[in-house]
C-alpha positions in Angstrom: 54.0 -80.2 47.5 56.9 -78.1 46.2 60.3 -78.7 47.6 61.0 -75.0 47.7 58.7 -71.9 47.6 59.5 -68.2 47.7 56.6 -65.9 48.2 57.1 -62.2 47.5 60.6 -62.3 49.0 62.2 -58.9 49.3 65.5 -57.8 50.7 66.4 -54.2 51.4 69.8 -52.9 52.7 69.1 -49.4 54.0 67.7 -47.5 51.0 69.0 -50.1 48.5 66.4 -52.7 47.3 68.5 -55.7 46.5 65.7 -58.2 45.8 62.0 -57.3 45.2 58.9 -59.5 45.3 60.7 -62.7 44.2 58.2 -65.6 43.9 58.8 -69.1 42.6 57.7 -72.7 43.3 60.4 -75.4 42.7 59.3 -79.0 42.3 61.1 -82.1 43.7 64.2 -83.0 41.7 64.1 -79.8 39.6 67.2 -77.9 38.7 66.6 -74.2 38.6 69.2 -71.5 37.7 69.2 -67.9 38.8 70.8 -66.1 36.0 71.7 -62.4 35.6 74.4 -59.8 35.6 76.5 -58.8 38.7 74.4 -57.0 41.3 71.0 -58.3 40.0 70.2 -60.0 43.4 70.7 -63.7 42.5 73.3 -64.4 45.2 71.3 -62.4 47.8 68.3 -64.6 47.0 70.4 -67.7 47.4 71.8 -66.6 50.7 68.3 -65.9 51.9 67.2 -69.4 51.1 70.3 -70.7 52.9 69.6 -68.6 56.0 72.7 -66.5 55.8 70.6 -63.4 55.2 67.0 -62.8 56.4 64.4 -61.3 54.1 63.0 -57.9 54.8 59.6 -59.4 53.9 58.1 -62.4 52.3 58.1 -66.2 53.0 60.6 -69.0 52.3 59.2 -72.6 52.6 61.1 -75.9 52.3 58.6 -78.8 51.7 55.8 -76.7 53.1 57.7 -75.6 56.3 58.4 -71.9 56.7 62.1 -71.4 57.3 62.7 -67.7 57.2 63.9 -66.9 60.7 65.2 -70.5 61.2 69.1 -70.8 61.5 70.9 -72.2 58.5 71.8 -75.5 60.2 68.2 -76.3 60.7 67.0 -75.6 57.2 67.9 -79.0 55.5 69.7 -77.1 52.8 73.2 -78.0 51.5 75.5 -75.3 50.1 78.3 -75.6 47.5 80.4 -72.4 47.5 82.4 -70.7 44.7 85.7 -71.0 46.6 85.0 -74.7 47.8 85.3 -73.7 51.5 87.1 -76.9 52.4 89.0 -77.2 55.7 92.7 -77.2 54.6 93.9 -79.1 57.7 91.4 -81.9 57.3 91.5 -84.9 55.0 88.9 -85.4 52.3 87.1 -87.9 54.5 87.0 -85.6 57.4 85.8 -82.7 55.2 82.9 -84.7 53.9 82.1 -86.2 57.3 82.0 -82.8 59.1 78.3 -82.2 58.8 77.5 -85.8 59.8 79.6 -85.6 62.9 77.9 -82.3 63.8 74.6 -84.1 63.6 76.0 -87.0 65.8 75.5 -89.7 63.1 77.0 -93.0 64.2 80.6 -93.7 63.1 79.7 -96.8 60.9 77.0 -94.8 59.2 79.4 -91.9 58.6 82.0 -94.2 57.0 79.3 -95.8 54.8 77.8 -92.5 53.6 81.2 -90.7 53.0 82.4 -93.6 50.8 79.1 -93.7 48.9 79.5 -90.0 48.2 83.1 -90.4 47.0 81.9 -93.1 44.6 79.1 -90.8 43.4 81.5 -88.0 42.6 84.0 -90.4 40.9 86.8 -89.9 43.5 86.8 -93.2 45.5 90.6 -93.2 46.2 91.2 -89.7 47.7 89.7 -89.9 51.1 93.1 -89.7 52.9 94.4 -86.6 50.9 94.1 -83.0 52.0 92.5 -80.3 49.8 95.9 -78.9 48.7 96.7 -82.2 47.1 93.7 -82.1 44.8 93.1 -80.2 41.6 90.4 -77.4 41.5 87.9 -79.8 39.8 88.5 -82.5 42.4 88.1 -80.0 45.2 84.8 -78.8 43.8 83.5 -82.4 43.6 84.5 -82.9 47.2 82.6 -79.8 48.1 79.6 -81.2 46.3 80.0 -84.5 48.2 80.1 -82.7 51.5 76.9 -80.8 50.7 75.0 -83.9 49.6 76.2 -86.3 52.3 73.8 -84.8 54.9 70.9 -85.6 52.5 69.5 -82.0 52.3 66.1 -81.4 50.9 67.5 -78.5 48.7 71.0 -78.2 47.3 72.3 -74.6 46.7 75.1 -73.7 44.3 76.8 -70.3 44.5 78.7 -70.0 41.1 80.6 -73.2 41.9 82.4 -73.5 38.5 83.5 -69.9 38.0 87.1 -70.5 39.4 87.8 -73.3 36.8 89.2 -73.1 33.3 86.8 -73.3 30.4 87.4 -77.0 29.4 87.1 -78.2 33.0 84.0 -76.1 33.6 82.3 -77.8 30.6 83.3 -81.3 31.8 82.2 -80.6 35.4 78.9 -79.2 34.5 78.0 -82.4 32.6 79.1 -84.4 35.6 77.2 -82.1 38.0 74.0 -82.5 36.0 74.4 -86.2 35.8 75.0 -86.5 39.6 72.1 -84.3 40.4 69.8 -86.4 38.2 71.1 -89.6 39.7 70.4 -88.4 43.3 67.2 -86.5 42.3 67.9 -83.7 44.6 66.2 -80.3 44.2 68.8 -77.8 43.2 69.2 -74.0 42.9 72.2 -72.8 40.9 73.4 -69.2 40.8 75.5 -68.1 37.7 76.1 -65.2 35.4 77.2 -67.6 32.7 74.3 -68.0 30.2 75.8 -71.1 28.6 76.1 -72.8 32.0 72.4 -72.0 32.8 71.2 -73.2 29.4 73.2 -76.5 29.7 72.2 -77.4 33.3 68.7 -76.2 34.0 65.2 -77.4 33.9 64.1 -73.8 34.3 66.0 -70.5 34.4 65.1 -67.4 36.4 66.5 -64.3 34.6 67.0 -61.5 37.1 67.8 -57.8 36.6 68.0 -55.0 39.1 66.6 -57.1 41.9 63.6 -58.3 40.1 62.5 -61.4 38.1 62.4 -60.6 34.4 61.4 -64.1 33.1 61.1 -67.7 34.3 61.1 -70.5 31.7 62.8 -73.5 30.2 66.1 -72.9 28.5 64.2 -73.2 25.1 61.6 -70.6 26.2 64.2 -68.2 27.5 66.3 -68.4 24.3 63.7 -68.7 21.7 61.0 -66.6 23.3 62.6 -63.9 25.4 59.8 -61.8 27.0 61.8 -58.5 27.1 64.6 -56.8 25.2 66.9 -57.3 28.3 66.4 -61.1 28.2 67.0 -61.2 24.5 70.2 -59.2 24.8 71.5 -61.0 27.9 71.0 -64.5 26.5 72.9 -65.4 23.4 74.7 -63.2 20.8 72.2 -60.8 19.4 71.8 -58.0 16.9 69.4 -55.2 17.6 68.2 -53.0 14.8 65.9 -50.0 15.2 62.8 -49.9 13.0 59.2 -48.9 12.5 56.3 -51.2 11.8 55.4 -50.5 8.1 52.7 -53.2 7.5 51.0 -56.1 9.2 48.7 -59.0 8.5 47.5 -61.9 10.6 50.9 -63.7 10.6 53.7 -61.3 9.6 55.0 -57.8 10.1 57.0 -55.6 7.7 59.5 -53.5 9.6 61.3 -50.5 8.0 64.9 -50.0 9.2 67.0 -47.0 8.5 67.3 -45.9 4.9 64.2 -47.8 3.9 65.5 -51.4 4.3 62.6 -53.7 5.0 62.6 -56.9 7.0 59.9 -59.4 7.7 59.1 -60.9 11.1 56.6 -63.5 12.3 53.9 -61.8 14.3 54.1 -62.8 17.9 52.3 -60.0 19.7 49.8 -57.2 18.7 51.6 -54.1 17.5 50.3 -50.9 15.9 51.3 -49.6 12.5 53.9 -46.9 12.9 55.1 -48.3 16.2 58.8 -48.0 16.9 60.4 -51.4 17.6 63.7 -53.0 18.1 64.4 -56.1 15.9 66.4 -58.9 17.4 68.3 -61.3 15.2 70.5 -64.0 16.7 74.0 -64.0 15.3 74.1 -67.7 14.5 70.7 -67.6 12.7 72.0 -65.6 9.8 73.5 -67.2 6.7 76.0 -65.3 4.6 76.0 -65.8 0.9 78.1 -64.2 -1.8 75.0 -63.9 -4.0 71.3 -64.8 -3.2 69.8 -67.7 -5.0 66.1 -68.1 -6.1 65.4 -70.2 -2.9 66.6 -67.3 -0.7 64.0 -65.0 -2.2 61.0 -66.8 -0.7 58.2 -64.8 0.8 59.3 -65.7 4.4 63.0 -65.0 4.0 64.9 -61.8 4.4 67.9 -60.9 2.2 69.9 -57.8 3.0 73.2 -56.7 1.4 76.2 -55.9 3.6 80.0 -55.5 3.6 82.5 -57.4 5.7 84.2 -54.9 8.0 86.2 -57.4 10.0 86.3 -61.1 11.0 87.8 -63.4 13.7 88.6 -67.1 12.9 87.9 -69.3 16.0 88.4 -72.8 14.6 85.0 -74.3 14.5 83.3 -71.0 13.6 84.2 -67.5 12.4 82.8 -64.2 13.6 81.9 -61.7 11.0 81.3 -58.0 11.6 79.3 -56.4 8.7 78.1 -53.0 7.8 74.7 -52.8 6.1 74.0 -50.4 3.3 72.1 -48.1 5.8 75.2 -47.9 8.0 74.0 -50.2 10.8 76.4 -52.9 12.1 75.6 -56.6 12.3 77.4 -59.5 13.9 77.2 -63.0 12.3 78.5 -66.4 13.6 79.1 -69.0 10.9 80.4 -72.6 11.0 83.6 -73.0 9.1 83.2 -76.6 7.9 83.0 -76.8 4.1 82.7 -73.0 3.6 84.9 -70.5 1.8 85.6 -67.6 4.2 84.8 -64.1 3.3 87.5 -61.5 3.5 87.5 -57.9 4.6 85.6 -55.5 2.3 83.8 -58.4 0.5 80.2 -57.9 -0.3 77.9 -60.5 1.4 74.2 -61.1 1.6 72.6 -61.8 5.0 69.9 -64.4 4.6 67.5 -65.2 7.5 63.9 -66.3 7.9 61.0 -64.2 9.3 60.8 -66.7 12.2 64.3 -65.6 13.2 63.3 -62.0 13.7 62.0 -61.0 17.1 60.8 -57.6 18.0 60.2 -55.5 21.1 58.7 -52.1 21.7 61.3 -49.3 21.4 61.1 -46.6 24.0 62.3 -43.2 22.8 
């Protein structure tokens, strides 16, 4: 039995359709992220699971029990909020213990479970402090402890790391994933940060305009995007307009503007003459000052371009190039052991057929 099921869940506010026909089954211990741009419906869906909003139609089940229409405090779901939502006048101990006291858990059991949670979130010595005496990262861990101490069946995260600086976010997401795996609690995580979703998730639900666009593992979402939107939203991507020139069983030849040809691995049926958009990930392109014989293999593309601009970022450099047909391309290269290109340098873009994805282009 799945820990959480959503069946055709829909939410409408007046004439605005915020979420439409959302269905998913989440297994015990699974970490699933809802990922998408602002306004796509991910937070509305999370709040429907929590019970703060009721669906217009559809069913929500936690361990087989239908909970839509059930008050939040009776849903066996814990919530970790973006702004921590800790009580400023209470100590850390009292903040964590709040839900247990509400459920009339015996005092000795409360003390035991609160201290277990503080050990789990690596903050065993702060129980007497108030939230204002803690850093943002410590407050978020206390909010996590408070949500987990009631032993919910499902743990819900509403962009819990978005208020933290970049380095602390990266550190905490590693700790968060480790804690979640130690406890084995089923988790739903809302974020607009693709890197966060890729790093944390067993599966990702990509949402757009209230609907589910794709559900898959991080690998599937990144390497095999089902739509142009998913390919554009996840990762740093280049899109080039083209027309299918030739095809055989395994490969396509696609003509870009001014007759430039690129090859792609065939992943779906496509007609000759069909208009397509070619997707090439920025980090999957190698830049060479001149192509070598090994670069001219039958399954490798080599295209000449000119460096228009660049940005040095320490571990990597971002290059902005103009192809001979006038189209622009973005490339990310590691800096270690490489001589950097300069503005107006000629450079050859080298990338394999397997690094070219394509989608129908609607005119």
